[in-house]
N, C-alpha and C positions, 0 to 999 in steps of 0.2 A: 311066560306067555301072557299077552294081553287079551282081554275080551273085547274091548271097544277102544277106538280112538275117535275123539270128537274133534273135527277140524272146521276152520273157516268161520266160526261164530265170533260174535262180540262177547267175550267172556269177562265176567265180573269177578275179580279176585280181591283179596285183602290188599294187595300191592298195586292195584290199578285195573283199568279196563283195557283189554287188548285182544288181538287175534291169536290167542293161545291154542295149542293142542292140549287136549285133556286125555290122559291115558287111564283106563279103568281096568282093574284086575280084581276079580272076585267082587266083594262088596265094597271095595275101597277105591279111592282115587290114588293111582300109583304115581302119577307125575303130571305136572303142568309145565309145558315147555313152549318155546317159540314155534310159531306156525310152520308146519311142514317138516319139523325135525323128528317127529315120532314115527316109527315104522315097526310093523309086526305083520307078517304075511297071514297070520292066523286070526288077526283081530278084525272085527267088523268095523268098517269106517262109517261114521255118521257125519254127513256133510251138513253143517249148520249155517251154511251161507244165508245171510239175510236175517238170522235169528240172534236174539239176545240170550245168552246162556248164563243162568244164575243158579245158586244153590236152592234146593227144595225149600218151599215155604214152611214156616213153623207157626201153627195156630196155638197161641198160648192160653186161650180162654174159650173153652167149649163145654156145653152141657149136653152130653150124649147119653141116651137111655136114662135120662134124669127125670125125677118126679116133677110134674107140672104143678106149679103153685095154684091152689084153688081146690074146689071140691072134686071128688072122684079120684081114681087111681091111674090116671093117664101118665104116659112118659113121652119124652121127646124121641126123635128118630134114633135108632140103634147104630152101633158101630159099622155093620156092613154097609148101610146106606150112606152114612156121613163120610166114612173113609173112602168109599168109591168115588163119591162126588168130589172130595178133597183132591184126590189124585188127578182127576180131570182138570181141576182148577190150579194145579201146580203146588199144592200143599202136601208135603210128604210126612209130616209129623203133627199129631193132634194131642192136645193136653186137656184132659177133663178132670173130674173131681171124685175122690173117694170121701164120702160124707160120713163123718162121725156124729150120728144122731144121739141125742140123750138116751142113755140106757145101753148103748153098745160101745165097745172099745175100738181103737184104731185098727188092730188086726182084723176085726170083723168088717170094718169099712173097706179095708184093702181087699179082703177075700171077696166081698161082693163085687168090687170092680174087676177083679181078676176073672170071676165067673162071667161077667158081662162081656169082657174083651177077648180073653184068650182064645185064639183060633178063629176069631170072627172079624178081624180087621184086615183091610187091604193095605193100610198105611201103618207106619210106626206110631207108637203112642206112649204117653206117660201120664201119671196122675198127680195132681196136687192133692194134699189133704185139705179137707174143709171141716172147720170146727164151728158148731152152732151154739148160740146162747151162752149161759154160764159154763165156764170150762172147769171141770173138776180137777183137783190137784193130781190124782193118779194119771189123768190124760197128759197134763203138762209134764209130769215127771217121766213119762214113758216116751215123750216126743223124740228125744235124742236117738232112741233106738231105730225109729223109722226114718229119720233123717240119714242116719248112717247106712240104712238099707237102700237108699237111693230115692227116697221121697223128700226132695230137698226144698219144698215150698208148701206153705200153709196159707189158706184163705179164710178170712173172717168178714163179717158184716158189722157195720155200726148202726144199722137200721133193720127193722123187720120188713121194709120195702112196701108192703101192702097193708091195708087196714086189717084189724084183728080177724074179721070173719073170713078173710081170703089168704092170710099169711101162712097158715099151717103151723109147723114147728117154729117156736121162737128162734130167730136168727141172730138178733142183735147181741154183740159182745160189748159189755160195758167197759168204761175206761180202766177200772181196776184190773179186770181180767186181761184187758189189752196190754196193760203195763207188764203183767207177769208173763204173758205170752211173748212179748217183745224181748224180755230178758232171755228166754229160752232160744228164741230165734237168733239173737246176737251171739249167744254163747256157742251155738252149734253151726254157725256159718250157713244158715238157711235164708230163704227169702220169704217175706210176709206179703201176701196179696190182700188188699183191703177194698171192699165195696164200701165207699165212704160217703154217707149222707147223714145229716143230723136228724135223728128219729123224732125228736120233739117237734121239729119244724114240719117234717113229713106228715106225721099223724095229726098235727094241728090243722094243716091245710086240708086233709081229707075231711075233717069235721067241719071246717069253715065252709068249704064248697058245698057240703051237704046242706048246711043251714041256709046258704044263699041260693040253693037250687041251681048250682052251676057244676053239676056232676058230669057233664058231657066229656067224652074222652079227649077232645081237643084242648082241654084245660090241663092236661097232664103235666105240662112244664111249670104250672103254678104250684103243683104238689112237690115235684122233684125239681127244685128250683136252683138257680145260680147261687143264691144266698146259702142254701143248705149245703151245697158242695163246698163253697168257700169256707164256711164255719167248720165243717167236719174235717176237711183236709188239714186245716191249720191246727186243729186239736190233735189229730193223729200225728202230724209232723212234730208237734211239741213233745208228745210222749216219746216219739222216736229220738228226739234230741236228748232226752233224759236217759234213755236206755241204750242208745247206740245201734238200735235195730234198723236194718234196711227196710224200705217200704216200696212196694210196687202198687200204685193206684190203678185199679182196673177201670175200664170204660170212662175215662175223663170226658166230660161232656160240655164243659163251660170254660171260658177264658179265665175265670177266677181260679179254677183248678190248675191250669197251666202256670199261672203266675205264682201260685203257692209252691208248686214243684220247683220252679226256677229259683225262687228265693232260697228255698232249703238247700238246693244243690250249690248255690253260690256261697253258702255257709259251710260247705264241705260234707253235707249229709248224703248218704247213699239212697236217694229218692228217685223213683222212676215212674213214668206215666205211659199208660196205654190208652188209645182211643179206638173207635170202631169205624169201619168204613161207611156204615149207614149214618153215623153221626156226622161224618164229613160231607156226605152227599145229599142229605136231607135236613130239614129244620122244622121247627114247630109249626110253620105255616102249612106244611104238608099234612099235618093232622086234620086240617079243615076239609081235605078232599073227601069225596065219597069213599067210605071204607078206609079212611085215613089212619085208623088204628093199626093197619097192616104194617106201618113204618115203626111201630113202637118197640123199643127195647128199654128196659129199666137201666138207669134212672129215667131219662127222657131226652128227646130232641130238644134243642134250645133255639136261640134266635139265629137269624142269618149272620149276625156279627160273630156269634160264637162259632158257627160253622166255619167261617173264614179263619178264625183264630186257630181252630183245630187243623186246618190245612196248612197254615203257616208253621204250626208246631211239628207237623209231619214232614213237610217239604224242606224246611230249614233246620229248626232245632226247637227244643222245648218238650217234645214228646219222643218216645223211644220205640214203641211198637204199634203196628196196626193189627187189630184183632177183630173178632166178630161177636163174641158172646153167643156163639152158635146155640140155638134153642129152637129146633125145627119141629113145627107142627103142621097139620094140614090146614087148608083154607077155612073150612067151616069153624074149626076151633079158634083160628086166629081172629076171625071177625065176630065171634060170638059175643064177646064182651063189648058193651057200648058206653061204659062210664069209666071215670078215673079209678073206680074201685074194683072193677072186674075185668079190665082189658088184659089179654094174655100178651106177655112180652116175648121178645125174641124173633128170629127169622132164620132162614136157611142161607147163611153167608159164607160157609167154609169154601165153597166152590168158586165164589166170585171175588174173594178178598184180594188175591194176587193180581188178577186181571183188572179189576176196578182201580186198584192203587196204581198200577202201571198207566192205565188210560188217563186217569185224572191227574196223577202226580207227575209222571214222567212226560207223557205226551202233551198235556195241556198246561202244566204249571212249571215245567222245566226242572223238575227234581233230578238230581244226578243219579246215575245208575248205581253208584255205590251207596248213596243214601237210600235208594229204593230197596236194595238188598239188606241194608241195616234194619230197616223198619218192618220188613216182611219176613226176615229170617235170622240174621246174625245177632241182633240185639236180644231177641227172645232166647236164642241159644245161650248167650252169655248170662243173661239175667236168671234164667231157669236152670242152668247147670248142664246144658247139653253140648256146649262148646268145648273143644273144637271137633268133636265127633260129628256134630250137626252144624248147619248154618254157614258153611264156608266151602268154597271150591279151593282145596289145597291138598297136597300129598298127605295121605294118612287119614283123611276124613272120609266118612261114608259117601259113597257115590250117589248122593241124592241130587239130581240135576234136572233143571227145568229149562225148556226152550220156549221163548216167547217170540211170536211173530208180530213185529210192529206194523206189518202191512195190512193186518186185519182191521178194517174200518167199516163198521156196520152196526146197526142196532141189534141187541140180543133178543132172541125169541125163546119161547118155552122149550124148543127143541135143543137149545144150548145147555139146558140144565139136566141134572141127573138125580135130583132128589126133590120130593114134595110135589104138590099140585099147583103151586103158585110161586112167584118170586117177585120181590120188590124191585128186582133188577131187570125185569122184562121191559124192553124198550130202551135200556141203557145203551148209549152210543159207545161201543168199544173202539179204542184206538190203540191196538196191541193186545194180544191175548195168548195165554199158554196153549201150546199145541202138542207138546210132548213132555212126558215126565218119566224120569228114571229113579227108582228106589233101590238103594244099596246095590247098585250095579246091574239091576234088572230093569228092562223096559216095562213100565207099568201102563202107560197110555201112549198110543201112537196112531196117527191118522184117524182120530176120533173113536178108537176102539180100546177097550180095556184088555191088557195083555197079561195081567197077573192073576193070581188065584186068591180067594179068600183065605185068610190065615197067614198070608205072607208077612203081614205087619208084625213087628216085635215090640214088646215092652222095653223101654229104654230107661234104666236107672240113671240118676243124676247126682252131681255134686257141684255146688256153686263155688266158684273160685273166690278166695279172700279179697282180692282187689275189687270185686263187684259188690260185696256186702259191706266193705269198710270205707269206701269213698265213692263219689259220684263217677261211675264209669259209663261206658257206652256213649 
């Protein structure tokens, strides 16, 4: 007996786009068949006429209930708020970070995340491991155990990001430790996420701008520069070439980063690139607006030319995922910092990612629907080890299904958002937007209402497939 039959929608599947019937039984997709061929008198029929039907979005990069860099003990928005907003925006799986701080081990980091998330999420979720600073040998030696337990990805930084007085715990992993970590990543079929900037250049520019009295926030792109991204990406790729480790570069912000990724992939390396939808839709000129620090996410917005390069990488090829680097604070905290040294990064993007990408990518730039699904869902599922359970409309996959209404053509207002007291997307001209979300066979959002309960979201263990870590896939 089926629970739902979805009919008459424009369904995006791995084998093409068509007017397929989707049968849902329990938590899974039971079948995908020609339109009108599925029948079950007990099933609820969902008429998707006029809608684009896609797999639930996967947010591969979110900082949820995370410590906010800088003084104080503040944290970003917690799982109930972010996961609720994500479902309204068509994202059904969120990935955040279990942080192994100096002095604690990885099990303690995982336990902390479990306490934060278990029973408190509306959406499904998974955790990357995050390693900070100098990586002790016992941590490296135990890493395989946690990869085997379903924590299939590890993030590191090649920079401390902010100046010493604002950076908190040292984050930067030096090249020797990076090499040793990459050997473990390669040996265990895991994925390495890298926030890649050249720390010498970053810290030099903080000092230089201070000397020149050019500390205003709108100079942020001079600190977190194109050159820094270029130099750092190429150093990391070179170590990857020596070790055979795959690399997923988070928040690519410059055309030089795209070029470095493309060159490495042409040489057969398993290198992947993520960008953010705010990097695609805004640029460094927006920093000059009143309260223009509201647009900032580290590393930084770049030039209009870089912005267009990011869109080309998303719409055509060169980049592999659209993410958010979700880091949700309230308005007062977001605009509190006024200099390159103290601005708070991040924004509340998990709710807007799918709709903004559809509006700008598909409706305005002609991106194919299959490419849209790849960069909002399928590629993240493959790279992070969720595929084929997640990221695809196919028999046997979780019934995470999103309905997009292309007829929605209007500017967004604050009434459209379900998290925080501000949004950089207020006033954005939507050209298609998610209107219904299904999570593992249950309707989660319908007619503008949340239909599911807190705690419905499950932790999803992961395993990355060998073809993704050993060659340039996706």
